[in-house]
C-alpha positions as CSV (number, residue, x, y, z in Angstrom):
1,X,58.7,-130.8,-161.4
2,X,59.4,-127.5,-162.6
3,X,56.9,-127.1,-165.1
4,X,54.0,-128.3,-162.5
5,X,51.8,-125.4,-160.6
6,X,52.5,-124.8,-157.1
7,X,49.1,-126.9,-156.4
8,X,50.4,-129.4,-158.7
9,X,53.8,-129.8,-157.2
10,X,52.1,-129.9,-153.3
11,X,49.8,-132.6,-155.0
12,X,52.7,-134.6,-156.2
13,X,54.5,-134.5,-153.4
14,X,51.3,-135.6,-150.8
15,X,50.9,-138.5,-153.4
16,X,54.4,-139.5,-152.8
17,X,54.1,-139.3,-149.1
18,X,51.5,-141.4,-149.3
19,X,53.2,-143.9,-151.0
20,X,56.1,-143.6,-148.3
21,X,53.7,-144.4,-145.9
22,X,52.3,-147.1,-147.6
23,X,55.6,-148.8,-148.8
24,X,54.5,-148.4,-152.4
25,X,58.3,-148.3,-153.4
26,X,58.1,-149.3,-157.0
27,X,55.7,-146.2,-157.5
28,X,57.3,-143.8,-155.6
29,X,60.5,-144.6,-157.3
30,X,58.4,-143.8,-160.7
31,X,57.9,-140.3,-159.0
32,X,61.9,-139.9,-158.6
33,X,62.8,-141.5,-161.7
34,X,60.5,-138.1,-163.0
35,X,62.1,-135.6,-161.1
36,X,60.9,-135.7,-157.3
37,X,63.8,-135.0,-155.2
38,X,64.5,-138.0,-153.0
39,X,64.5,-135.7,-150.0
40,X,61.0,-133.4,-150.3
41,X,59.6,-133.0,-147.8
42,X,55.5,-132.4,-146.4
43,X,53.9,-129.5,-144.6
44,X,55.4,-131.0,-141.4
45,X,59.0,-131.5,-142.7
46,X,58.9,-134.8,-143.1
47,X,61.0,-136.7,-145.7
48,X,60.0,-139.8,-147.8
49,X,62.3,-141.8,-145.9
50,X,61.3,-140.2,-142.4
51,X,57.7,-141.7,-143.2
52,X,59.1,-145.1,-144.6
53,X,61.2,-145.6,-141.5
54,X,58.1,-144.8,-139.1
55,X,55.6,-146.9,-141.1
56,X,58.2,-149.8,-141.1
57,X,58.8,-149.9,-144.6
58,X,62.7,-151.2,-144.5
59,X,62.4,-152.2,-148.6
60,X,61.4,-148.3,-149.2
61,X,63.7,-147.1,-146.7
62,X,66.8,-149.4,-148.8
63,X,65.4,-147.8,-152.1
64,X,65.6,-144.2,-150.7
65,X,68.7,-144.6,-149.2
66,X,70.1,-145.9,-152.5
67,X,68.6,-143.1,-154.3
68,X,71.0,-140.9,-152.4
69,X,68.2,-139.8,-149.2
70,X,69.5,-137.8,-146.6
71,X,69.0,-140.3,-143.2
72,X,69.8,-137.6,-141.1
73,X,67.2,-134.5,-141.9
74,X,65.1,-133.7,-139.1
75,X,61.2,-132.8,-139.8
76,X,59.7,-129.5,-137.9
77,X,59.4,-131.5,-134.5
78,X,63.1,-132.1,-134.7
79,X,62.9,-135.6,-135.4
80,X,65.1,-138.1,-137.3
81,X,64.2,-140.9,-139.2
82,X,66.1,-143.3,-136.8
83,X,64.4,-142.0,-133.6
84,X,60.8,-142.6,-135.4
85,X,61.6,-146.2,-136.2
86,X,63.4,-146.9,-132.9
87,X,59.8,-145.1,-131.1
88,X,58.0,-147.9,-133.3
89,X,60.3,-150.6,-132.6
90,X,61.0,-151.5,-136.3
91,X,64.5,-153.7,-136.0
92,X,65.4,-153.8,-139.7
93,X,64.6,-150.1,-140.5
94,X,66.7,-149.2,-137.8
95,X,69.5,-151.5,-139.2
96,X,69.4,-149.8,-142.3
97,X,69.3,-146.4,-141.3
98,X,72.2,-147.1,-138.9
99,X,74.3,-148.8,-141.9
100,X,73.4,-145.5,-144.2
101,X,75.2,-143.4,-141.4
102,X,72.0,-142.4,-139.2
103,X,72.9,-140.2,-136.3
104,X,72.0,-141.8,-133.1
105,X,72.3,-138.2,-131.3
106,X,70.7,-135.8,-133.1
107,X,67.1,-134.7,-132.6
108,X,65.0,-134.5,-129.9
109,X,64.6,-136.9,-128.9
110,X,67.6,-138.5,-129.9
111,X,67.6,-142.1,-131.1
112,X,69.5,-142.9,-128.0
113,X,67.2,-141.8,-125.7
114,X,63.9,-142.8,-127.8
115,X,65.6,-146.3,-127.2
116,X,65.9,-145.9,-123.2
117,X,62.6,-144.3,-123.1
118,X,60.7,-147.2,-124.8
119,X,63.1,-150.1,-123.6
120,X,64.5,-150.7,-127.5
121,X,68.2,-150.2,-126.3
122,X,68.8,-153.7,-127.7
123,X,68.0,-152.1,-131.2
124,X,71.1,-149.9,-131.1
125,X,74.2,-150.8,-132.2
């Protein structure tokens, strides 16, 4: 992405974030294959894995983890991907993130606190 203008780079990141939200795994992996960092962030500090997790796209989360995504990066609101997945009740995504080393005590609220608040402690290991 070094040869792109700042505006072009921002557009590429925005398109990739949309793919993460939509679960467009194959297309998203093409962006990574062409140089997009796996831990790219949007204007709110959300990563690709954060958006895929929040929107319940387990396959996309697993693909990003496989490519080295940091499952513990917090957004600008101090939220973690696993807390977002717990909030949404995405059991498969929670399992995938925990297996990849997600910190259940990080962020505000932490995943453990989110599970308590929303009655989803059964999703935690």
